[in-house]
C-alpha positions in Angstrom: 0.0 0.0 0.0 2.8 2.4 0.8 4.5 1.7 -2.5 1.2 2.6 -4.4 0.9 5.9 -2.4 4.6 6.7 -3.2 4.0 6.0 -6.9 0.8 8.1 -6.9 2.6 10.9 -5.1 5.5 10.8 -7.5 3.1 10.8 -10.5 1.2 13.8 -9.1 4.4 15.8 -8.4 5.9 15.0 -11.8 2.7 16.0 -13.6 2.4 19.2 -11.6 6.0 20.0 -12.4 5.5 19.4 -16.1 2.3 21.6 -16.0 4.0 24.5 -14.3 7.4 24.4 -16.0 6.3 23.3 -19.5 9.2 22.4 -21.8 11.7 23.5 -19.1 10.8 20.4 -17.0 13.1 17.4 -17.7 10.2 15.0 -18.2 8.2 17.0 -20.7 10.3 16.3 -23.8 10.6 12.5 -23.2 6.8 12.3 -22.7 6.1 14.3 -25.8 8.5 12.1 -27.7 6.7 9.0 -26.5 3.4 10.6 -27.5 4.7 11.3 -31.0 6.0 7.7 -31.4 2.7 6.3 -30.1 0.8 8.5 -32.5 2.9 7.3 -35.5 2.3 3.7 -34.4 -1.4 4.4 -34.0 -1.5 5.8 -37.6 0.4 2.9 -39.0 -1.3 0.0 -37.2 -4.9 -0.9 -38.3 -6.0 -2.0 -34.8 -4.9 1.2 -32.9 -6.2 4.6 -33.6 -4.0 7.8 -33.6 -5.4 9.2 -30.3 -5.1 5.9 -28.6 -1.5 5.5 -29.8 -0.7 9.0 -28.6 -2.1 8.4 -25.2 -0.4 5.0 -24.8 2.9 6.4 -26.0 2.7 9.4 -23.6 1.6 7.1 -20.7 4.4 4.7 -21.3 7.0 7.5 -21.4 5.6 9.0 -18.2 5.6 5.7 -16.5 9.3 5.2 -17.4 10.0 8.6 -15.8 8.3 7.9 -12.5 8.8 4.2 -11.9 12.2 4.5 -10.4 
């Protein structure tokens, strides 16, 4: 339970930092890159839509930033 709270706290702090600092925050560019890669994959794959690919790509990149 403590690990989940810690992860949620880190995610909230990271998201708030990205929202306040914009491109100056160190996580913003990797998350945007992940979103772009996901959007391209969504456009190329017939099963995945562009918005879904974008969201999954951004979510994966964000997860990589906060999981440690």
